[in-house]
C-alpha positions in Angstrom: -14.3 123.3 152.7 -15.9 120.2 154.6 -16.8 121.1 158.4 -15.7 117.6 159.4 -13.8 114.5 159.0 -14.6 111.0 160.5 -11.9 108.8 160.4 -13.0 105.2 160.6 -10.5 102.7 161.8 -11.1 99.6 159.8 -10.1 95.9 159.5 -12.0 93.1 157.5 -15.5 93.5 159.1 -17.5 94.7 156.2 -20.7 93.8 157.7 -20.3 96.0 160.8 -18.9 98.7 158.4 -22.3 98.4 156.6 -24.2 99.2 159.7 -22.1 102.0 160.8 -22.3 103.4 157.4 -26.0 103.0 157.8 -25.8 105.1 161.0 -23.8 107.9 159.3 -26.5 108.3 156.8 -28.9 109.3 159.7 -26.8 112.1 160.7 -28.5 115.5 161.3 -25.4 117.0 160.5 -24.5 116.4 156.8 -21.2 118.4 155.9 -18.8 116.0 156.6 -16.5 113.3 154.7 -15.6 110.0 155.9 -11.9 108.6 155.4 -11.5 104.7 156.0 -8.5 103.9 157.6 -7.8 100.1 156.7 -5.0 98.3 158.3 -4.8 95.6 155.6 -8.1 94.2 154.5 -8.2 91.5 152.0 -9.1 92.3 148.0 -12.5 90.7 148.5 -13.4 93.2 151.2 -11.7 96.2 149.4 -14.0 95.5 146.5 -17.1 95.6 148.9 -15.9 99.0 150.3 -15.9 100.2 146.9 -19.5 99.3 146.1 -20.8 100.6 149.2 -18.8 103.8 148.9 -21.0 104.8 145.8 -24.1 104.1 147.2 -23.8 106.8 150.2 -24.5 110.6 150.1 -21.4 111.7 151.9 -17.8 111.5 150.2 -15.7 108.6 151.2 -11.9 108.0 150.8 -10.3 104.9 151.5 -6.9 104.5 152.6 -5.1 101.0 152.8 -1.9 99.5 153.5 -0.5 95.9 153.4 -1.4 93.7 156.2 1.7 93.3 158.4 0.0 92.7 161.7 -1.6 95.3 164.0 -0.7 98.8 162.6 -3.8 100.8 163.6 -1.8 104.1 164.7 0.1 104.1 161.2 -2.9 104.0 158.9 -4.7 106.7 161.2 -2.0 109.1 160.8 -2.1 108.3 157.1 -5.9 109.3 157.3 -4.9 112.5 159.4 -2.7 113.7 156.3 -5.2 113.2 153.7 -8.2 114.8 155.7 -9.9 117.8 154.2 -11.6 119.6 157.3 -10.3 121.2 160.5 -12.4 118.9 162.7 -10.9 115.3 163.2 -13.6 112.8 164.7 -12.4 109.4 165.3 -14.5 106.5 165.1 -14.0 102.6 165.0 -15.8 100.8 162.2 -18.1 98.6 164.7 -19.7 101.6 166.5 -22.8 103.0 165.2 -23.5 106.6 165.7 -26.5 108.2 167.2 -28.2 110.3 164.8 -27.1 113.7 166.6 -23.2 112.2 166.9 -21.3 114.6 164.5 -23.8 117.6 165.2 -22.6 117.0 169.1 -18.8 116.9 168.2 -19.0 120.0 165.9 -21.0 122.0 168.1 -18.6 121.4 170.9 -15.4 121.9 168.9 -13.0 124.5 170.3 -9.2 125.0 170.0 -7.1 123.3 172.9 -10.1 121.1 173.5 -10.7 117.4 172.7 -14.2 116.1 173.1 -14.7 112.6 174.3 -18.0 110.8 174.0 -19.0 107.3 175.3 -20.6 103.8 173.9 -23.0 101.3 174.7 -21.7 97.7 174.5 -24.4 95.9 172.7 -24.9 92.2 173.3 -24.4 89.5 170.5 -28.4 89.0 170.5 -28.9 92.8 169.8 -26.0 93.0 167.4 -27.2 89.6 165.3 -30.9 91.5 164.8 -29.4 94.7 163.3 -29.5 95.4 159.6 -28.5 98.4 157.2 -32.4 99.0 157.1 -33.6 98.9 160.7 -30.4 101.1 161.4 -31.4 103.8 159.0 -34.9 103.7 160.6 -33.3 104.4 164.3 -34.1 101.2 165.6 -31.5 101.6 168.3 -32.5 105.0 169.3 -36.0 103.9 169.2 -36.0 100.9 171.4 -34.5 102.0 174.5 -36.7 99.8 176.8 -35.3 96.8 174.8 -31.8 97.3 175.7 -32.5 98.4 179.1 -33.8 94.9 179.7 -30.8 93.2 177.7 -28.7 95.3 179.8 -30.6 94.2 183.3 -30.0 90.4 182.2 -26.6 91.0 181.7 -26.3 90.9 178.1 -25.6 94.4 176.7 -23.6 96.6 179.2 -23.1 100.4 179.9 -26.5 101.1 178.5 -27.1 104.1 180.7 -24.4 105.7 178.1 -26.9 105.3 175.2 -29.2 107.9 176.4 -29.0 111.2 174.5 -29.6 114.3 176.8 -30.5 117.2 175.1 -31.5 119.2 178.8 -28.3 121.4 179.6 -28.9 120.2 183.6 -29.0 116.4 182.7 -25.5 117.1 180.3 -23.9 118.9 183.1 -24.9 116.4 185.9 -23.9 113.6 183.8 -20.5 115.0 182.6 -19.5 116.7 186.4 -17.1 113.8 186.5 -13.5 113.7 184.7 -13.3 111.0 182.1 -10.5 109.9 179.6 -10.4 109.7 175.6 -12.1 106.6 174.5 -10.2 106.0 171.1 -13.4 104.9 169.2 -15.4 108.3 170.2 -13.0 111.3 170.6 -12.8 114.8 168.3 -9.9 117.4 168.2 -8.8 119.9 165.7 -6.3 119.0 163.2 -4.0 121.6 164.1 -4.0 120.5 167.9 -3.4 116.6 166.7 -0.5 117.7 164.3 1.0 119.7 167.3 1.8 116.3 169.0 2.5 114.6 166.0 -0.3 112.3 165.9 -0.5 108.7 166.8 2.7 107.0 168.2 3.2 104.2 165.5 5.5 102.2 168.0 2.1 100.9 169.5 1.8 97.7 167.6 -1.1 96.1 169.4 -4.7 97.1 170.5 -5.3 99.5 173.4 -3.5 102.7 175.0 -1.7 103.9 172.0 -5.0 105.1 170.4 -6.3 106.8 173.6 -4.3 106.9 176.9 -1.1 107.7 175.2 -3.0 110.4 173.1 -4.7 111.9 176.2 -1.3 112.2 178.0 0.7 114.0 175.3 -2.3 116.1 174.4 -2.7 117.4 178.2 1.3 118.1 178.2 0.5 120.2 175.3 -2.3 122.1 177.4 -5.3 120.5 175.6 -8.2 120.1 177.9 -10.2 116.6 177.7 -13.9 117.4 177.7 -16.5 114.8 178.3 -19.5 114.4 175.9 -21.1 111.5 178.0 -24.7 111.0 177.0 -24.3 113.8 174.3 -21.9 112.1 171.6 -23.5 108.4 171.6 -22.4 105.3 169.9 -23.4 101.6 169.9 -20.6 99.3 170.2 -21.2 95.9 168.0 -20.3 92.7 169.8 -17.4 91.0 169.2 -14.7 89.7 171.3 -12.6 91.9 173.8 -9.0 92.2 173.5 -6.7 92.5 176.3 -4.1 94.9 177.0 -0.8 93.7 176.2 2.4 94.1 178.4 3.9 95.5 175.9 1.8 98.6 175.3 1.6 99.2 179.1 5.7 99.3 179.3 6.0 101.6 176.0 3.5 104.3 177.9 5.6 103.9 180.9 8.6 105.1 178.8 6.4 107.9 177.3 5.1 109.3 180.7 8.8 109.3 181.8 10.0 111.2 178.8 7.2 114.0 179.4 7.2 114.8 175.6 4.1 116.0 173.8 5.7 115.9 170.6 6.2 111.8 169.6 9.4 111.2 167.2 7.1 108.1 166.0 4.4 109.8 164.5 3.2 111.7 161.5 6.4 112.9 160.6 9.4 110.7 161.6 12.4 112.5 163.4 
């Protein structure tokens, strides 16, 4: 049985997906599959995904539904249903993983535990110089000074979250503060996620529905949130930041008032 499933949330940006795949090919942990949760990309992009999937050494499953607006949570639930391992690792397809990324999520897995890492937010200038070749050669991990300088001048940010620590004392120190789930970088056992019925599909706009809502319901179900800051590291490719829409905030308030861990609007519709 495959030991880990990477569920990649994806829409249109095949150029970014190629860079993420390059990062996945660098992983020290090899026993994983990738499920691309495609929120309605057009046919030309699908053809590119098919070409890309046969080039890599890890198994790839591509699932798709029609583009009817933002339905990320719905396609993520579909990905969960077809996953072939007990460990689900959620990644956005604009986040390149550090070479030890999957290993750290796997080593730190436990029942009733959700692990969440952090990411560096790369500037447009750093993003533009990345290629499949230099990502595979470890460009982002080898050029820490360049990232620091870019961060000091206000281009990249959260650069400090890109440092990967192996020292136990440093790991403990940089994870002493409680952190919430980051939707692009968290892992959980499939069983624990099924117990809250996956993602709430009523969220049809970005943010909250794939992290804050999930965390609230997991904690109601006695799942602990564990920080892997500077342990499960990602590099976020530059793009326009999306605002938190009021409709999501209003829906989340309803969820909190209901105090239900199991959403009726998830994998199983009640």
